[in-house]
C-alpha positions, -999 to 999 in steps of 0.1 A, spaced: 126 176 -251 133 141 -265 97 139 -278 102 171 -297 133 158 -313 115 126 -324 86 146 -338 109 169 -358 129 140 -372 98 121 -381 83 151 -398 116 157 -417 117 120 -428 81 121 -440 87 153 -458 118 139 -476 96 110 -488 71 135 -500 98 153 -519 107 120 -537 71 114 -546 67 150 -558 97 147 -581 87 113 -596 50 121 -605 38 147 -630 5 158 -616 -7 170 -582 -35 144 -582 -10 115 -587 12 129 -559 -18 131 -536 -29 95 -542 6 81 -539 11 100 -507 -22 87 -493 -12 51 -502 23 55 -487 9 71 -455 -17 44 -450 9 17 -457 33 32 -432 6 37 -406 -6 1 -408 28 -15 -409 43 8 -383 19 -3 -356 3 31 -351 -33 18 -346 -28 -19 -341 2 -39 -328 18 -60 -355 15 -97 -347 47 -115 -337 65 -134 -365 93 -130 -389 72 -118 -418 55 -90 -399 86 -80 -381 104 -76 -414 75 -58 -431 73 -33 -402 109 -22 -407 100 -4 -440 77 20 -421 89 52 -405 61 49 -380 78 18 -365 109 38 -356 90 69 -344 66 47 -324 94 27 -308 113 60 -299 82 76 -283 73 44 -264 109 42 -251 110 78 -240 74 83 -227 64 49 -214 97 34 -203 114 66 -193 143 60 -216 170 85 -227 183 95 -261 210 69 -259 182 42 -258 167 53 -291 199 59 -311 189 34 -338 155 49 -342 169 84 -345 196 72 -369 170 56 -392 148 87 -392 178 109 -399 191 86 -426 158 85 -444 157 123 -442 192 128 -457 187 100 -483 153 114 -493 166 149 -498 196 137 -518 175 113 -540 149 140 -547 177 164 -556 192 140 -580 159 129 -595 149 166 -599 178 170 -624 171 136 -641 133 137 -645 121 157 -676 108 191 -665 134 195 -637 160 222 -637 
């Protein structure tokens, strides 16, 4: 059940970022390439394929990635047998990005030319 919650929050946060990208750019091709770049950046910084090396620079950089929080939450639940209380910060970040992304995209939709 916890894994499903993490997956849903991660998908919502990624979709909110996609909404912001869609509002900012003017063509489908531009949105596609920006989304590919953002996805690859988050994947690499979030430790999805490789573990980030220890150090203050990498630790700070990894905090800008949604994958960091989703990966930490899944590892805590699945590997360490943790509970929802153990991943409160991770869930809060994913929820915050979702809410902020929807609000920002809504505001930008009204500001950017072509919006309604």
